[in-house]
N, C-alpha and C positions, 0 to 999 in steps of 0.2 A: 797394686797387689804384691809387688815385690816387697815393698815395706811392711806390709801386713804379714807376709809369710815370714820374713825375717824376724819380725817382733814375736810370731807365734813360736818360731824355732828357739829363741833365747828364752821365751817362758817355759818351754818344754825342758831345755837344759836345766833351768833353774830349778824346776820341780825334781829333776833326777840328781842334782848334786846337793850335798849336805853343806858345801862350802858357803859361808856367809856373803862373800862378794857376788854370787850369782843371785842375790835377793833384791839387790838394787836395780832401779830402772835403767834399761840399756839406752845407748844412744845410736840412733839410725838417722842418717842425714840423706835427704832426697831432693832432687830438683823438680820432680813432677808431682803434681798435687790432685787430689780428688777429694770427694767428700769423705769426712772423718780422717783424714791423713794425720792431724794433730794428735789423735789417740796413739798412733803408731810410730810417727816419725817427726823429726824436725824439717824444716824447709829452707834450702838456700836459694836465694834470688839469682845467683850468678855472678858473672864478672861485670865490673863496672869500668868505663873509660875514665881517665883522669880529668873530668871536668865537673863542673858544679851541677849542670843539668842532671847528670847521671847520679850525683849524690842525692838531689832531690827525688829523682825516681825511686832510688833505694828506700828512702824515708817513707814516701807514699806506698810503695809495695809492702813494706814491712807492717805498715799500719793496716793495709787491706788484709793481709794475711791473718792479722789478729782479729779482724772483725769476721773473717771467714771461719774462725775457730782453730787456727793453728797459733798456738801461743808462742812456740819457740821458733823464730824465723831470723834470718840475717843475711846480710850482703857483703861483699868485699868492699872494705872503706878505702883502702889505699889507691885502688884502681890501677890501670897500667895504660902503657902508651898506645897499644893496639896497632902496631906495625905489622 
């Protein structure tokens, strides 16, 4: 609901401003997903550890999000040590 309300706010601002930069699609990034999130926001899969199995998880997670209707999705590629 936060992504939806944020999107509605920016739509309202774009209707009230005559500036052309508000006519573009806005970028909202979220970690939580629900039905129709792809209409309002992009999805971030979260942090990855610096191991190949986590890179595999990020690839399958991105593909699953695309199947679920969230076309713009991504994860951290570089990873971290996780200390």
